[in-house]
C-alpha positions, 0 to 999 in steps of 0.5 A, a space after each residue: 111170699 105167695 101173695 107177692 108172687 101172685 101180684 108179680 104174675 098178674 103184673 107180668 100178664 097184664 104187661 104181656 096183654 098190653 104188648 099184644 094189643 099194640 103190636 103192628 098186626 094185632 092178634 089180641 084175644 076177645 073176651 071169648 078167647 078168640 084171636 081176631 084181625 080188625 080190618 077197615 072197609 067201606 060200608 057204603 060202596 056197592 061192589 067195593 065195600 058194602 054192609 048188607 043185612 049184617 054181612 059185608 060184600 064187595 071187591 075190597 072185602 074179597 081182597 081183605 078175606 084173601 089176605 087175612 087167610 094168607 096171614 093165618 086168619 079164617 073169615 070168622 076171625 075177621 072183625 070188620 070196621 067201618 073206615 070213613 075216608 076222613 078217619 082212615 089214617 087216625 084209625 091206623 095210628 090209634 090201633 083201631 084196626 090192623 089194616 084198611 082195605 077201603 078204596 084207599 089211594 096211595 099218595 105221598 101225603 098219606 105215606 107220611 102217616 101210614 105204610 101201604 102194601 099193594 097196589 091191588 087195583 088201579 082206578 080212575 077218577 070219574 063223574 056220576 050224573 043223572 041219566 038225563 044229563 047230557 052237558 057234563 062229559 068230563 071235568 072241563 064241563 064242570 064250570 058253574 056246576 055243583 059237585 059232591 065228593 067225600 071229605 078226606 078223599 083224594 077226589 075232593 082234593 083233586 077237584 079243589 086243586 084243579 077245578 076249584 075256580 070252576 065248581 061249587 064243591 059240596 063235601 059229605 061224609 059218605 057216597 050215599 049222601 052224595 048220591 042222595 044229593 044227586 037224586 034230589 038235584 042239590 048237586 049236578 054230579 058226584 066225583 070219585 073213582 070209576 069203580 065206585 061210581 059204577 057200583 052206585 050207578 047200578 044200585 040206582 037202577 038206571 037213574 044215574 050214569 057213569 060219564 066213563 071218562 076217567 081223568 086220574 089214576 088211583 092206586 089202591 093200597 092196603 093201609 097198615 101202621 107206619 113202618 111195618 115193612 115186614 107186614 107189607 111184604 107179606 101182604 104183597 106176597 098174598 096179593 101176588 098169589 091172588 092175582 096169579 091163581 085167578 082169584 083176583 079176576 074172579 073177585 073183580 068179575 063177581 063184584 062188577 057183574 051187571 055194572 057194565 064197567 071194565 077196568 083199565 087193562 093198561 093198568 090192571 092187574 097191577 104189581 104189588 110192591 109198595 111199602 117193602 123198603 
């Protein structure tokens, strides 16, 4: 009888652990018994999400830390996961991460697969060119030009839909690869959100420049598993608190310092209310 009871106990324990690991906001213990939250960010976007000497810095990182704290997690309970643009929906659907804070634009197509909280920032798609480029001052100057963007990004999609007949589009897995292609002359410009390009321009030490004529509005949201409106509401409450008490502006100023980039005051700070219905 005792052997049978032990087997039943182990089976129940295994079932509970399985349930824990598939809950919308995972609080699974690691092998050392520590509760963690897994957050997807970018590793290659200076000023936004950047892996630097084993640490993670950027505006998205600071937003993620603030939200995690409000959800009951300290910084040492965060497990950072690289979230390439093309893989973000899959990572959420598979439960690889609990949330994604990675310059993740809210779109109707993406909302069919994931739930968003936010927005926490509104950017605009822009162009990055070499410092000696004077013929490209906006998307209408791209006729016959070679352009680089990242696979799975809204920037690549927008260019395909609006300017595909004018440009030769190269898609790369990350913005570091696009910047390298621009340095070497393989492409004439890089396109993505202005706040990302401002960071890349600064990291180039003057070799690249932002055109600074945005032609879209990109609403950055925090992606979570589809249907988890309760978590979306908690995240929105945290974001509103971050904006209200000045932490949002401090994080933005700290991460944009030295770039010369100014967010569009018409849209920022936004009102986080996405995903609650």
